[in-house]
C-alpha positions in Angstrom: -57.5 -19.3 -76.0 -54.6 -18.3 -74.0 -55.1 -17.4 -70.3 -53.0 -17.5 -67.3 -50.8 -20.5 -66.4 -52.6 -23.1 -64.4 -51.3 -26.2 -62.8 -53.1 -28.7 -60.8 -52.9 -28.4 -57.2 -53.0 -24.4 -57.2 -54.6 -22.3 -54.5 -56.5 -19.5 -55.3 -57.8 -16.7 -53.1 -61.3 -15.8 -54.4 -63.3 -13.2 -51.9 -62.5 -14.6 -48.5 -62.4 -18.2 -49.5 -59.4 -20.2 -50.5 -59.9 -22.4 -53.6 -57.5 -25.4 -54.7 -57.4 -26.2 -58.7 -58.3 -30.0 -58.8 -58.8 -30.4 -62.8 -59.1 -28.8 -65.8 -62.0 -30.0 -67.7 -63.1 -29.7 -71.5 -63.9 -26.4 -72.7 -61.1 -24.7 -70.5 -63.7 -25.4 -67.7 -62.0 -25.4 -63.7 -63.0 -27.7 -60.8 -62.1 -25.1 -58.2 -62.7 -27.1 -54.6 -63.0 -24.9 -51.5 -60.3 -25.6 -48.6 -63.0 -24.9 -45.8 -66.1 -26.7 -47.2 -64.8 -29.2 -49.8 -67.8 -27.9 -52.4 -67.0 -26.9 -56.1 -67.3 -23.2 -57.0 -69.9 -22.2 -59.1 -70.0 -19.1 -60.6 -73.5 -17.5 -62.7 -73.4 -17.0 -66.6 -75.2 -14.3 -68.5 -78.5 -15.9 -68.0 -77.8 -16.3 -64.5 -77.3 -20.1 -64.6 -74.4 -21.6 -62.1 -71.5 -23.3 -63.9 -68.1 -24.0 -63.4 -65.6 -21.3 -63.7 -63.8 -20.9 -66.9 -60.0 -20.0 -67.7 -61.3 -16.8 -69.1 -63.4 -15.7 -66.2 -60.6 -16.4 -63.8 -58.1 -14.4 -66.5 -60.7 -11.7 -66.1 -61.1 -11.5 -62.4 -57.3 -11.9 -61.9 -56.9 -8.7 -64.0 -59.6 -6.9 -62.0 -57.7 -7.6 -58.8 -60.3 -10.0 -57.3 -58.6 -13.1 -57.3 -55.5 -13.6 -56.3 -53.0 -16.9 -56.7 -51.6 -18.3 -53.3 -48.3 -19.5 -52.9 -47.9 -22.8 -52.3 -45.1 -25.0 -50.8 -44.1 -28.3 -52.1 -43.1 -31.1 -49.8 -39.3 -30.8 -50.9 -39.1 -27.1 -50.8 -41.3 -26.4 -47.5 -38.3 -25.4 -45.8 -37.3 -22.9 -48.2 -40.6 -21.0 -48.7 -41.6 -21.1 -45.1 -40.1 -18.1 -44.1 -39.2 -16.4 -47.7 -41.6 -13.7 -46.8 -38.9 -12.3 -44.2 -36.6 -11.2 -47.3 -37.3 -8.3 -49.7 -35.1 -6.6 -52.4 -32.0 -8.2 -53.7 -29.6 -6.3 -51.4 -31.1 -7.5 -48.4 -31.5 -11.2 -49.9 -27.6 -10.8 -51.0 -27.1 -9.9 -47.3 -28.6 -12.4 -45.3 -27.3 -15.6 -47.7 -24.2 -14.4 -50.2 -24.2 -17.9 -51.8 -28.0 -17.4 -52.8 -27.1 -15.6 -56.0 -24.3 -18.4 -56.9 -27.0 -21.1 -56.9 -29.6 -18.8 -58.8 -26.7 -18.5 -61.0 -26.1 -21.9 -61.6 -29.5 -23.3 -62.0 -30.5 -20.6 -64.5 -27.3 -21.6 -66.5 -28.4 -25.0 -66.5 -32.1 -24.1 -67.4 -30.6 -22.6 -70.2 -28.7 -25.4 -71.0 -31.6 -27.7 -71.6 -30.6 -31.1 -72.5 -27.7 -32.6 -70.1 -27.7 -35.6 -68.5 -28.8 -35.8 -64.6 -25.8 -38.2 -63.8 -22.7 -37.3 -62.0 -20.6 -37.3 -65.1 -23.2 -35.2 -66.8 -23.7 -32.6 -63.9 -19.9 -32.2 -63.7 -19.6 -31.6 -67.7 -22.5 -29.1 -67.2 -20.9 -27.5 -64.4 -17.6 -27.4 -66.2 -19.1 -25.5 -69.1 -20.8 -23.0 -66.8 -17.7 -22.4 -64.9 -15.8 -21.6 -68.2 -18.3 -19.0 -69.0 -18.8 -17.5 -65.7 -15.2 -17.6 -64.1 -15.9 -14.9 -61.8 -18.7 -16.7 -60.1 -17.0 -19.9 -59.5 -13.9 -18.0 -58.4 -15.7 -17.3 -54.9 -17.4 -20.8 -54.3 -16.5 -24.3 -55.1 -18.3 -26.3 -57.4 -21.6 -28.2 -56.0 -21.6 -31.6 -55.8 -24.1 -33.6 -58.3 -26.1 -34.7 -55.7 -26.1 -31.0 -54.3 -27.4 -29.9 -57.9 -30.1 -32.5 -58.5 -31.5 -31.0 -54.7 -31.4 -27.7 -55.8 -33.0 -28.2 -59.0 -36.1 -30.4 -56.9 -36.3 -27.8 -54.1 -35.2 -24.4 -55.5 -38.3 -23.7 -57.7 -39.2 -24.7 -61.5 -37.6 -23.8 -64.7 -38.1 -19.9 -65.3 -38.9 -19.5 -61.8 -35.6 -19.3 -60.0 -36.5 -16.5 -57.8 -33.6 -15.4 -55.6 -35.7 -16.0 -52.4 -36.1 -19.5 -53.1 -32.4 -19.9 -53.3 -31.5 -18.5 -49.6 -30.5 -21.1 -47.4 -32.4 -21.5 -44.0 -30.2 -23.6 -42.3 -30.1 -22.6 -38.7 -32.7 -19.9 -39.3 -36.2 -21.7 -38.9 -37.1 -23.9 -35.9 -36.5 -27.6 -36.3 -38.1 -30.5 -35.0 -37.4 -31.1 -31.1 -35.2 -33.7 -31.0 -35.9 -34.4 -27.2 -39.0 -35.3 -25.6 -41.3 -33.0 -23.8 -40.6 -34.3 -20.4 -36.6 -34.2 -20.9 -37.1 -30.6 -21.9 -39.1 -29.9 -19.3 -36.1 -31.0 -16.8 -33.8 -29.0 -19.0 -35.9 -25.7 -18.6 -36.4 -26.2 -15.0 -32.2 -27.0 -14.3 -31.3 -24.0 -16.6 -33.6 -21.9 -14.5 -31.9 -23.2 -11.3 -28.4 -21.9 -12.6 -30.0 -18.5 -12.9 -31.6 -18.3 -9.6 -28.3 -19.7 -7.5 -25.1 -17.5 -8.1 -22.7 -20.2 -6.3 -24.1 -22.7 -8.9 -21.8 -23.0 -12.2 -23.1 -24.6 -15.4 -21.0 -27.6 -14.4 -23.0 -27.8 -11.3 -26.4 -27.6 -12.9 -25.9 -30.0 -15.8 -24.6 -32.6 -13.1 -28.2 -32.1 -11.2 -29.8 -32.8 -14.4 -27.7 -35.5 -15.4 -28.1 -37.4 -12.3 -32.2 -36.9 -12.4 -32.3 -38.5 -15.9 -30.0 -41.3 -14.8 -32.4 -42.2 -11.9 -35.6 -42.2 -14.2 -33.6 -44.3 -16.7 -32.8 -46.4 -13.6 -36.2 -46.6 -12.5 -37.8 -47.1 -16.2 -35.1 -50.3 -16.4 -36.1 -51.7 -13.3 -39.9 -51.5 -14.3 -40.2 -53.0 -17.6 -37.4 -53.9 -20.3 -39.9 -52.7 -23.2 -40.2 -49.1 -21.9 -37.9 -46.9 -23.7 -35.3 -44.8 -21.6 -35.2 -41.0 -22.1 -32.3 -39.4 -23.7 -29.9 -37.4 -21.6 -28.7 -34.1 -23.1 -25.2 -32.9 -23.8 -23.4 -30.5 -21.9 -23.6 -28.4 -24.9 -27.0 -28.4 -25.3 -27.5 -27.5 -21.8 -25.4 -24.6 -21.9 -27.1 -23.1 -25.2 -30.5 -23.6 -23.4 -29.0 -21.5 -20.7 -27.9 -18.9 -23.0 -31.3 -19.1 -24.3 -33.0 -17.7 -21.1 -30.7 -14.9 -20.6 -32.8 -11.9 -20.2 -33.3 -9.0 -17.9 -35.1 -11.1 -15.2 -32.7 -14.1 -15.4 -29.5 -11.7 -15.2 -30.9 -9.6 -12.3 -32.1 -13.0 -10.3 -28.4 -14.3 -10.4 -26.2 -11.1 -10.4 -28.3 -8.2 -9.2 -30.1 -5.6 -10.6 -27.5 -3.3 -11.4 -25.7 -5.9 -13.4 -28.9 -6.2 -15.4 -29.4 -2.5 -15.8 -25.6 -2.3 -17.1 -26.2 -5.1 -19.6 -29.8 -4.6 -21.1 -31.2 -1.2 -19.8 -30.8 1.6 -22.7 -28.4 4.3 -22.0 -29.3 7.9 -22.1 -27.8 10.7 -24.6 -25.0 10.8 -22.2 -23.1 14.0 -21.3 -23.3 16.9 -23.7 -21.9 20.8 -23.9 -22.4 23.7 -26.0 -18.9 25.2 -25.9 -15.5 24.2 -24.6 -14.9 24.7 -20.8 -18.5 24.6 -20.1 -18.1 21.1 -18.7 -15.2 18.7 -17.7 -15.0 15.1 -16.4 -12.3 14.1 -14.3 -11.2 10.7 -13.1 -8.0 8.4 -12.3 -6.8 5.2 -13.6 -3.6 3.2 -12.8 -1.5 2.7 -15.9 -0.6 -0.6 -17.4 3.0 -0.8 -17.2 5.7 -0.6 -14.4 8.1 2.3 -13.9 11.7 2.2 -12.5 14.4 4.5 -12.0 18.0 4.3 -11.7 19.0 5.2 -8.4 22.3 3.4 -7.3 21.1 0.8 -9.5 17.9 0.3 -11.0 14.8 0.6 -8.6 11.4 -0.6 -9.2 8.6 2.0 -8.0 5.4 0.4 -9.4 2.7 1.6 -11.2 1.7 5.4 -11.6 -1.7 7.0 -11.4 -2.9 8.9 -14.1 -5.7 11.9 -13.4 -7.2 13.3 -16.3 -9.4 16.1 -17.2 -11.2 16.2 -20.4 -13.5 18.3 -22.1 -16.9 17.2 -23.0 -17.5 19.3 -25.9 -14.4 18.9 -27.9 -13.3 15.7 -26.0 -10.0 17.2 -25.5 -7.7 16.6 -22.9 -7.0 20.1 -21.1 -5.1 18.7 -18.0 -3.4 15.4 -17.1 -1.3 14.2 -14.2 1.2 11.1 -14.0 2.3 10.4 -10.4 2.8 7.9 -8.0 0.5 9.6 -5.5 -2.6 7.6 -4.9 -5.8 9.4 -5.9 -6.2 12.5 -3.6 -6.9 15.8 -3.3 -3.7 16.8 -4.3 -3.4 15.0 -7.5 -6.6 16.6 -8.3 -5.2 20.0 -7.6 -2.6 19.7 -9.6 -4.4 18.4 -12.4 -6.7 21.5 -12.6 -3.7 23.8 -12.2 -2.3 21.9 -15.2 -5.3 22.0 -16.9 -5.1 26.1 -16.6 -1.7 26.5 -18.0 -1.0 26.1 -22.0 0.7 23.1 -22.9 4.2 24.3 -24.1 5.6 20.7 -24.2 3.2 20.0 -27.1 5.1 22.7 -29.6 8.5 20.7 -29.1 6.6 17.3 -29.9 4.5 18.6 -32.6 5.8 21.6 -34.0 3.1 21.2 -37.5 0.4 21.6 -34.8 0.8 24.6 -32.8 -3.0 24.6 -31.9 -2.2 21.9 -29.6 -0.5 24.4 -27.2 -3.9 26.4 -26.5 -5.7 23.5 -25.3 -6.1 24.9 -21.7 -8.2 26.9 -19.4 -11.0 26.9 -16.4 -14.2 24.8 -16.7 -17.4 26.4 -15.3 -18.7 22.9 -14.3 -16.7 19.4 -13.7 -18.5 16.3 -13.1 -16.4 13.9 -10.7 -17.1 10.7 -8.8 -17.8 9.8 -5.2 -13.9 9.5 -4.1 -13.1 10.9 -0.8 -11.0 12.8 -2.3 -13.9 14.7 -4.2 -16.6 14.8 -1.4 -14.5 16.7 1.1 -15.4 20.2 1.9 -12.1 21.0 1.1 -12.5 20.3 -2.7 -15.9 22.0 -2.5 -15.0 25.2 -1.1 -11.9 25.6 -3.3 -13.8 24.8 -6.5 -16.5 27.7 -5.1 -13.5 30.2 -4.5 -12.5 29.5 -8.2 -15.8 29.9 -9.4 -16.3 26.3 -10.8 -19.5 24.2 -10.1 -19.0 20.4 -8.9 -21.1 17.8 -10.0 -21.2 14.2 -8.5 -21.8 11.4 -10.5 -24.5 8.6 -9.3 -23.1 6.2 -6.8 -21.5 3.0 -8.8 -23.0 4.4 -12.0 -19.5 4.4 -14.3 -21.4 5.0 -17.6 -22.2 8.2 -16.4 -18.8 9.8 -17.2 -18.7 7.4 -20.4 -16.5 10.4 -22.0 -13.7 9.9 -19.7 -13.8 6.2 -19.4 -14.0 5.7 -23.1 -11.1 7.9 -23.5 -9.0 5.7 -21.0 -10.0 2.5 -23.1 -8.5 4.5 -26.1 -5.3 5.4 -24.3 -4.8 1.4 -23.4 -5.5 0.4 -27.0 -3.3 3.2 -28.3 -0.5 3.1 -25.8 -0.4 0.8 -23.1 -0.9 -2.3 -24.6 1.5 -1.7 -27.1 4.3 -1.2 -24.9 7.2 -3.5 -25.2 8.1 -5.7 -22.5 11.5 -6.9 -21.5 13.2 -3.6 -22.0 15.4 -4.6 -18.8 17.6 -7.6 -18.3 15.8 -10.8 -17.5 17.3 -11.2 -14.3 16.4 -7.8 -13.0 13.1 -8.6 -14.3 13.0 -12.0 -12.4 13.9 -9.9 -9.1 11.0 -7.6 -9.6 8.8 -10.5 -10.1 7.7 -9.2 -13.4 7.1 -11.3 -16.7 9.0 -9.5 -19.4 6.3 -10.9 -22.1 3.4 -9.2 -20.3 4.7 -6.5 -18.2 6.5 -3.4 -19.7 9.0 -1.7 -17.8 10.0 1.9 -18.7 11.7 4.9 -17.1 9.9 7.9 -15.5 10.8 10.0 -18.5 9.9 7.5 -21.2 6.3 7.2 -19.4 5.8 11.0 -19.5 7.3 11.4 -23.0 5.1 8.7 -24.2 2.0 9.8 -23.0 2.6 13.5 -24.3 2.9 11.7 -27.9 0.0 9.3 -27.0 -2.5 12.6 -26.0 -1.0 14.7 -29.0 -1.6 12.1 -31.5 -5.5 11.7 -30.1 -6.2 15.2 -30.5 -5.3 15.2 -34.0 -7.1 12.1 -35.0 -10.9 11.7 -36.2 -13.0 11.5 -33.7 -16.0 8.5 -34.2 -18.5 10.8 -32.3 -17.2 14.3 -33.3 -16.5 13.0 -37.0 -13.5 15.4 -36.8 -10.4 15.7 -34.9 -10.8 17.4 -31.4 -8.2 20.0 -31.9 -10.1 21.0 -34.9 -13.4 21.5 -32.6 -11.4 23.0 -29.5 -9.8 25.9 -32.1 -13.0 26.7 -34.1 -15.3 26.9 -31.1 -12.9 28.7 -28.6 -12.5 31.3 -31.5 -15.9 31.9 -31.5 -16.5 32.4 -28.0 -13.7 35.2 -28.4 -11.1 33.6 -26.3 -10.0 31.2 -23.4 -11.1 31.7 -19.9 -8.3 30.9 -17.3 -7.4 31.4 -13.9 -5.3 34.6 -13.3 -3.2 33.5 -10.2 -3.4 29.5 -9.9 -0.8 29.2 -7.0 -3.8 30.2 -4.6 -4.7 26.4 -5.2 -1.8 24.9 -3.4 -2.5 27.5 -0.6 -6.1 26.4 -0.1 -5.7 22.9 -0.7 -2.2 22.2 0.7 -1.6 19.5 3.7 -1.5 21.4 6.9 1.4 20.8 9.6 3.5 22.8 12.0 6.9 23.7 11.8 9.4 26.0 13.6 10.8 28.7 11.5 14.7 29.6 12.6 17.0 32.0 10.5 18.1 29.3 8.3 14.5 28.9 7.2 12.0 25.8 7.7 13.3 22.0 7.8 10.6 19.7 6.8 10.8 16.2 5.2 14.8 16.3 5.7 14.5 19.2 3.3 15.4 23.0 3.7 12.9 25.6 2.7 14.8 29.0 2.7 15.1 32.3 1.2 16.7 35.0 3.1 15.0 37.8 1.7 11.6 36.1 2.9 12.8 34.4 6.1 14.5 37.6 7.9 11.7 39.8 7.9 9.1 37.0 8.4 11.3 35.9 11.5 11.1 39.3 12.8 7.2 39.9 12.5 6.8 36.6 14.4 9.4 36.1 16.7 8.2 38.9 19.3 4.8 37.4 19.5 6.0 33.9 20.6 5.7 33.3 24.3 8.7 33.9 26.6 8.6 30.7 28.5 9.2 28.6 25.1 11.4 30.6 23.6 15.0 29.4 22.5 18.3 30.8 24.0 20.4 32.5 21.2 18.8 32.7 17.7 15.0 33.5 17.4 12.3 31.2 16.3 8.6 31.1 15.7 6.1 28.4 15.5 4.3 28.8 12.2 1.5 26.9 10.3 2.7 25.3 7.2 0.7 24.2 3.8 2.5 22.0 0.9 1.3 20.1 -1.9 2.4 16.3 -1.8 2.5 16.2 -5.2 5.0 18.9 -5.7 7.6 19.7 -2.9 9.2 22.4 -4.8 8.3 24.8 -2.2 5.7 25.3 0.9 3.5 28.1 2.0 4.1 29.6 5.5 0.9 31.5 6.9 1.7 34.8 8.0 -0.9 35.8 10.8 -0.2 39.6 10.9 -0.6 39.9 7.4 -3.3 37.5 7.0 -1.7 35.5 4.1 0.6 32.3 3.0 4.2 33.3 2.3 5.9 31.1 -0.4 9.1 29.7 0.4 11.2 27.6 -1.9 13.3 24.7 -1.4 17.0 25.0 -1.3 17.3 21.9 -4.0 15.4 23.1 -6.6 16.7 20.6 -9.0 15.7 17.7 -6.4 12.5 18.8 -5.4 11.1 20.4 -8.5 8.0 18.0 -9.2 8.8 15.7 -6.8 6.1 14.2 -4.9 6.3 13.2 -1.2 5.4 9.5 -1.7 8.7 9.3 -4.3 10.9 11.7 -1.7 10.0 9.1 1.2 11.0 5.9 -0.6 14.0 8.0 -1.9 14.9 8.6 1.6 14.4 4.5 2.7 16.8 3.7 -0.2 19.3 6.1 1.5 19.1 5.0 4.8 19.5 1.2 3.2 22.4 2.6 1.1 24.6 3.3 4.6 25.3 -0.4 5.3 24.6 0.3 9.4 22.8 -2.1 10.8 21.1 -1.9 14.4 23.4 -4.0 16.1 26.4 -1.8 15.1 24.7 1.2 16.4 23.9 -0.1 19.8 27.9 -1.5 19.8 29.0 2.0 19.3 26.3 3.5 22.1 27.7 0.9 24.6 31.4 1.9 23.9 30.7 5.9 24.5 28.7 5.1 28.2 31.9 2.9 28.9 34.3 5.9 28.1 31.8 8.2 30.5 31.9 5.6 33.2 35.8 5.3 33.2 36.0 9.3 34.1 33.2 9.2 36.4 34.1 9.5 40.0 33.8 6.2 42.3 31.6 7.7 44.8 28.9 8.3 42.3 29.2 5.0 40.7 28.8 3.3 44.2 25.8 5.5 45.1 24.2 4.0 42.0 24.9 0.8 42.8 23.4 0.7 46.0 20.4 2.2 45.0 19.9 -0.6 42.2 20.3 -3.1 44.9 17.8 -1.6 47.1 15.5 -1.8 44.3 16.4 -5.3 43.4 15.4 -6.3 47.0 12.3 -4.3 47.3 9.2 -6.3 47.7 7.0 -3.9 46.3 9.2 -3.7 43.2 9.2 -7.6 42.9 5.3 -7.4 43.4 5.2 -4.7 40.5 7.3 -6.9 38.1 5.2 -8.9 35.5 7.0 -12.4 36.7 6.2 -11.7 40.3 8.6 -14.0 41.9 9.9 -13.8 45.3 13.4 -15.4 46.4 13.7 -16.8 49.6 17.3 -18.0 51.0 17.6 -21.0 53.1 20.1 -21.0 56.1 23.4 -22.0 55.4 24.6 -26.1 55.9 28.0 -27.7 55.3 26.2 -29.4 52.3 25.6 -26.1 50.9 22.0 -25.6 51.2 19.3 -26.9 54.2 16.9 -29.8 53.2 13.2 -29.1 52.9 11.0 -31.2 55.5 7.3 -31.6 54.9 5.3 -31.2 58.0 1.7 -32.1 58.6 -0.8 -29.5 60.8 -2.3 -30.9 64.1 -6.0 -29.7 63.4 -6.9 -33.3 62.2 -5.1 -34.7 65.4 -7.0 -32.8 68.4 -9.1 -34.6 70.4 -10.6 -31.7 72.4 -13.2 -30.9 69.7 -11.4 -27.5 69.4 -13.0 -26.4 72.4 -12.2 -23.0 74.1 -9.3 -22.6 76.4 -10.4 -22.3 80.1 -7.4 -20.3 81.3 -7.1 -16.5 82.4 -5.8 -14.2 79.9 -2.4 -13.2 80.4 -1.6 -9.5 81.1 -3.2 -6.9 83.2 -6.7 -5.2 82.4 -6.5 -2.2 80.3 -6.4 0.9 82.0 -7.8 4.1 80.1 -5.3 7.1 79.7 -5.7 10.4 80.9 -5.4 13.1 78.3 -2.2 14.7 77.8 -2.4 18.8 78.7 -0.6 20.4 75.7 1.3 23.5 76.8 0.5 27.1 74.6 3.0 27.9 72.3 5.0 30.8 72.9 3.7 34.0 70.9 6.6 34.8 68.1 6.2 38.2 67.1 5.4 38.9 63.3 8.0 41.5 62.7 11.0 38.5 64.1 11.8 37.6 60.3 11.8 40.9 59.5 14.2 41.9 61.8 16.5 38.7 61.3 16.6 39.7 57.4 17.3 43.3 58.2 20.4 42.2 60.6 21.9 39.7 58.0 24.5 41.0 56.1 24.3 38.5 53.2 21.6 36.7 51.7 23.6 33.3 52.4 23.3 34.0 56.3 19.5 34.8 56.2 19.2 31.3 54.1 
């Protein structure tokens, strides 16, 4: 009778009990032993008698689904089958261990060969035959050694049962037997936790403590008895792996703080989202990773500029940006908002095949900023209210809240900043600037601005990983749906609301500020005429009219200033008389240029002092002698005054000894006589000298003559001239 294939040692699950097949007896009767009790299995026959089960009964129960065969693990293949349930279909198994398919192919081919020698030469010949018939399989992996093939044949299933899960290598995927004793593992764990609990302790320090403790333990064991075994000392790499195995939220929070643990393990939210363009924007600053130099009578290094950017959350388009040497401030923020409101005309020259880049501009409904002082001031908030823009401040010390713009800065570093070549200037010049040409890139300001525009335009046209399309495509489609782009009609008011305030003097030639002249005859004349008559009389300048005015300027652009006109109640814009120099010039760069101009004059302080002394001597040469003599006498009196000497910081008084034939009188030390007296310091008994004091009679005062009040009036009337009266 043919039934299911049986093997001694197979385990069967019958009901809730596990039975092991110990023997196949005559008449195909089976001896199934219970693993729990050890008693044999007995089943009733048709007449109700208990008999040993037969192969036919087992096959029938197996077909009904009442009996199940339990996968058994042989001694040699225990590791291979231990975790085989963790692998499912072919694709999952192949992805876990790609070489499993190669092992299965080799073993199945060897099973089909049938008769071949298991010696080294026989296995090599068999593998050579298989490699000729399956060249694609052996092109990926080298042929295994004969000993490896023999191990595969023994441990990875039997002939006809070469399943793919049996071919998976579990090296490094299963828990191995612990090589270190429990006491050492306990100390290893404790010292690893000491590393996570102490921020000042390094891995090397914690390992030194562990090694020292185990060394002392071994020394104590050796001194006690030579028969006792010393404990092994784990390597530093084993200790490092133990430390990394304990890395979790609690250990990181204990060592580095809760914020670091949240940033490392805490799940992030959905992030910033917006339903349409210009609904929500994010603004931030970063310092670029290259240096900028200008050619001003020789190359001058300006340093690393700052980049302020404003990004649209919905389309991921960069709506505004400012590259300047002005540190993060209120004025760089204002300039960025102004540029975001204007079309990007330079994009048309750089990318003529994509005119949609010009239209990336507009006014946001809400802007997310961090807690920098340039954002938290009342001036910024008031200006945003005037513009109709809401301000949302991100949580303190939470850069992930504005992950949209932080990720953009990372993309810009990858696409542009880290690819810029270094050493574009002479080596001698770079050494003078203390820059490494292999690391630090040095560009001119014009090159930096052109490369930034090219990088932003390229970023807008590339596929975005989150949007799954180009940002400029999303911007064009969504702005078309909403019927247009909202903008600020007159963005010049931003300068007037957020400019830096200072006082200045308005003259007929305009206003001089920072060594720059701001003047327009058609504006200066009428404004001076209106303001000059309101100036106080006492402080007026003789000759031409002047007026003290309040001025606001944008330090990021000195092209013009705004003068407050109190009678009109508004700011009047006054342009610079040198627009080619001041256009787009920030105050920081202007001050730096002024410093360089002073350095180029080649006139030191000693030279200027010498010329002033020569001028004063020329004035003294034509001054009358009586005036000079009077001045010298006054100086001599002040030099000899005791009060002046006491007020001096030196406080030294000069005494002069009487003259002698040898030039100076000698100094003779004298001793007081108080210690030599023999009368015990008694009071003298002689009468005092002089007559007794008498009281003085009070002196009589004569009444003053009464002068008529009109005497001075008559004198004035009788005087012919004012000089006579005086």
